[in-house]
C-alpha positions in Angstrom: -25.7 -87.2 68.4 -26.6 -83.5 68.0 -28.5 -82.2 65.0 -25.5 -80.0 64.2 -23.3 -83.1 63.4 -25.8 -84.7 61.1 -26.5 -81.4 59.4 -22.8 -80.8 59.0 -22.4 -84.3 57.6 -25.2 -83.7 55.1 -23.6 -80.5 54.0 -20.3 -82.3 53.3 -22.0 -85.0 51.3 -23.6 -82.3 49.2 -20.2 -81.6 47.6 -20.3 -85.1 46.0 -22.5 -86.4 43.2 -24.4 -88.7 45.6 -24.4 -90.1 49.1 -23.8 -93.5 47.5 -20.5 -92.2 46.1 -19.4 -91.0 49.6 -20.3 -94.4 51.0 -18.4 -96.2 48.3 -15.3 -94.1 48.7 -15.4 -94.4 52.5 -16.1 -98.1 52.4 -19.2 -97.8 54.6 -22.5 -99.5 53.8 -25.4 -97.2 53.0 -27.8 -98.3 55.7 -25.2 -97.6 58.4 -24.3 -94.2 56.9 -28.0 -93.3 56.8 -28.2 -93.8 60.5 -25.4 -91.3 60.9 -27.2 -88.8 58.7 -30.4 -89.2 60.6 -28.7 -88.9 64.0 -29.9 -92.3 65.3 -26.3 -93.6 65.5 -23.1 -92.0 66.7 -19.8 -92.8 64.7 -17.1 -94.5 66.7 -13.9 -92.6 67.3 -12.2 -94.5 64.4 -15.1 -93.8 62.0 -15.2 -90.2 63.0 -11.5 -89.9 62.2 -12.1 -91.5 58.8 -14.9 -88.9 58.1 -12.6 -86.0 59.1 -9.7 -87.2 57.0 -11.9 -87.9 54.0 -13.7 -84.6 54.0 -10.6 -82.6 55.0 -12.0 -81.2 58.3 -11.0 -81.4 61.9 -13.0 -83.2 64.7 -13.7 -79.9 66.5 -15.0 -78.4 63.2 -17.4 -81.2 62.2 -19.3 -80.8 65.5 -19.5 -77.0 65.4 -23.0 -75.4 65.4 -24.2 -75.8 61.9 -24.3 -72.0 61.0 -20.6 -71.7 62.1 -19.6 -74.9 60.1 -21.5 -73.6 57.1 -19.5 -70.4 57.1 -16.2 -72.3 57.6 -16.9 -74.7 54.6 -18.0 -71.9 52.3 -14.6 -70.2 52.7 -12.8 -73.3 51.4 -12.5 -74.4 47.8 -14.8 -77.3 46.9 -11.8 -79.4 46.0 -10.5 -79.1 49.5 -13.8 -80.2 51.0 -14.0 -83.1 48.6 -10.6 -84.2 49.6 -9.7 -85.4 46.0 -6.2 -85.3 44.7 -5.0 -85.6 41.1 -2.7 -88.4 40.1 0.0 -85.8 39.4 -0.2 -84.5 43.0 -0.2 -87.9 44.4 2.9 -88.9 42.4 4.8 -85.8 43.6 3.8 -86.3 47.3 4.6 -90.0 47.1 8.1 -89.3 45.6 8.8 -86.8 48.4 7.7 -89.3 51.0 9.9 -91.9 49.5 13.0 -89.6 49.5 12.5 -87.7 52.7 11.1 -89.8 55.6 14.2 -91.7 56.8 15.9 -90.3 59.9 13.1 -88.2 61.2 12.2 -90.4 64.2 14.8 -88.5 66.2 12.9 -85.3 65.8 9.5 -86.4 66.9 8.0 -84.5 69.8 7.1 -81.0 70.9 9.0 -77.8 70.4 8.7 -74.1 71.1 9.3 -72.1 67.9 10.8 -68.6 68.1 11.1 -65.9 65.5 10.4 -62.2 65.1 6.7 -61.8 64.2 5.9 -60.8 60.7 2.6 -59.2 61.7 4.0 -57.5 64.9 7.4 -56.1 63.9 9.9 -55.9 66.8 8.2 -58.6 68.9 9.2 -62.3 69.3 6.5 -64.8 68.7 6.7 -68.1 70.5 4.4 -71.0 69.1 4.0 -74.6 70.0 5.1 -77.3 67.4 4.3 -81.0 67.4 6.1 -83.3 65.0 4.7 -86.8 64.9 4.4 -90.0 62.8 1.1 -91.0 61.2 0.8 -94.0 58.9 4.5 -94.2 58.5 5.0 -90.5 57.5 6.0 -87.4 59.5 3.5 -84.6 60.0 3.5 -81.6 62.2 1.1 -79.1 63.7 1.9 -75.5 64.7 -0.3 -73.6 67.1 -0.2 -69.8 67.5 -1.8 -68.2 70.6 -2.3 -64.5 70.4 -3.9 -62.1 72.8 -4.6 -58.8 71.1 -5.4 -55.4 72.6 -9.1 -55.1 73.3 -9.8 -58.9 73.5 -10.4 -60.7 76.8 -9.5 -64.1 75.5 -6.6 -65.3 73.2 -7.3 -66.7 69.8 -5.5 -69.5 68.1 -4.2 -70.1 64.6 -3.6 -73.7 63.6 -1.1 -74.7 60.9 -0.7 -78.3 59.6 1.9 -79.7 57.3 4.4 -82.3 56.2 8.0 -82.9 57.2 10.8 -84.1 54.9 14.5 -84.9 55.6 16.5 -84.3 52.5 20.3 -84.3 52.4 20.9 -83.2 56.0 18.2 -80.6 56.0 14.7 -80.7 57.6 12.0 -79.2 55.4 8.6 -78.2 56.8 5.7 -76.9 54.8 2.3 -76.1 56.2 -1.0 -74.3 55.7 -3.3 -72.4 58.0 -6.1 -74.9 58.5 -8.9 -72.8 59.8 -9.1 -70.2 56.9 -6.8 -71.7 54.3 -5.3 -68.4 53.3 -1.6 -68.9 54.3 1.3 -71.2 53.8 4.7 -71.2 55.4 8.0 -73.1 54.7 10.7 -73.7 57.2 14.2 -75.2 56.6 16.2 -76.3 59.7 19.7 -77.6 60.4 19.5 -81.1 61.9 21.0 -81.9 65.3 24.2 -83.9 65.1 24.1 -84.6 68.8 22.5 -87.7 70.3 20.1 -85.5 72.2 18.0 -82.9 70.3 18.2 -79.5 72.0 17.7 -76.7 69.5 17.2 -76.5 65.7 18.1 -73.4 63.8 17.0 -72.3 60.4 14.9 -69.9 58.2 11.1 -69.5 58.0 9.4 -68.0 54.9 5.8 -66.8 55.0 3.6 -63.7 54.7 2.7 -61.2 57.4 -0.7 -61.6 59.0 -1.3 -57.8 58.6 -3.4 -56.4 55.8 -0.4 -56.0 53.4 0.4 -59.7 53.5 4.0 -58.9 52.7 6.3 -62.0 52.0 8.9 -62.2 54.7 11.8 -64.3 55.8 13.0 -64.7 59.4 15.5 -66.7 61.3 13.9 -69.3 63.5 14.8 -71.5 66.5 13.0 -74.7 67.5 13.5 -75.5 71.2 12.9 -79.2 72.0 10.4 -79.8 74.9 10.1 -83.6 74.9 7.8 -86.3 73.5 4.9 -85.3 75.7 3.9 -81.9 77.2 1.1 -80.4 79.3 -0.8 -78.7 76.4 -2.6 -76.2 78.5 0.5 -75.0 80.3 2.7 -75.1 77.2 0.2 -73.0 75.3 -0.1 -70.5 78.1 3.5 -69.5 77.5 3.0 -69.0 73.7 2.4 -65.5 72.4 4.2 -62.2 71.7 7.2 -61.1 73.7 9.3 -58.0 73.7 12.6 -58.3 71.8 14.6 -58.0 75.1 12.3 -60.1 77.2 14.1 -62.0 79.9 11.4 -64.7 79.6 13.1 -65.7 76.3 16.6 -67.3 76.7 19.4 -64.9 75.7 20.9 -67.4 73.3 17.6 -67.8 71.5 17.2 -64.0 71.2 20.6 -63.7 69.7 20.1 -66.6 67.2 16.9 -65.2 65.8 18.1 -61.6 65.1 17.5 -60.8 61.5 20.8 -59.1 60.7 23.1 -59.3 57.7 26.9 -58.7 57.6 28.2 -56.2 55.1 29.7 -59.0 53.0 26.6 -61.1 52.8 24.6 -61.2 49.6 21.9 -63.4 50.8 19.9 -63.7 54.0 21.3 -66.9 55.5 20.5 -69.2 58.4 22.9 -69.3 61.3 23.8 -71.9 63.9 
């Protein structure tokens, strides 16, 4: 186990009153935890997952070089690192889960998401979505892959969130997990066919440009299957010209952000 991991683990523990409190809340005995802190023992995959869920970090983050991890953690509120939730928050989330988890199994799997980029007006953004079940609840992850001018390699934004199915509408709400400075909400029409093909709806968020202007855009989810080749799927993500033949014509038509003269609200369309 590298010094970076044990140093990162010590940093996370420093947000609590004591190491004993961390052990108690994690359900791990102190001597074993001390061996993780000293670097003499390596956590199992299951224990590492418990650490990440408890501290609110990702596996690839907790093993970063310590100076990078320190910068990452310092950007996050202490309450997020501590992973504590108030009883009011828990009650609201539990109520949503009680009401909105039935019927989502049909929609598990991978999708391409299409909409007109808020940070790059006039261009279509294609991202990769994964909706999955964890501990009896539906969660999703959205990965953006962008290659900007002047950069030799693309960079990725990672969004994570919850999925609810309420009265024939699919609600998705996420946050940008690397910096914690953005949230988005998407509402989709369900598929009334036996086979999921495409889901249409609206996406609300803020532009990634400096102005951070709240925006609303039509969105299409294109179903890919329960499993995909991540590398090849991500290679096709990114920005496309509004008339690009690489994007299906029907999808390009469905995500146009136009309003009819008699429309008073910006509405989703099938």
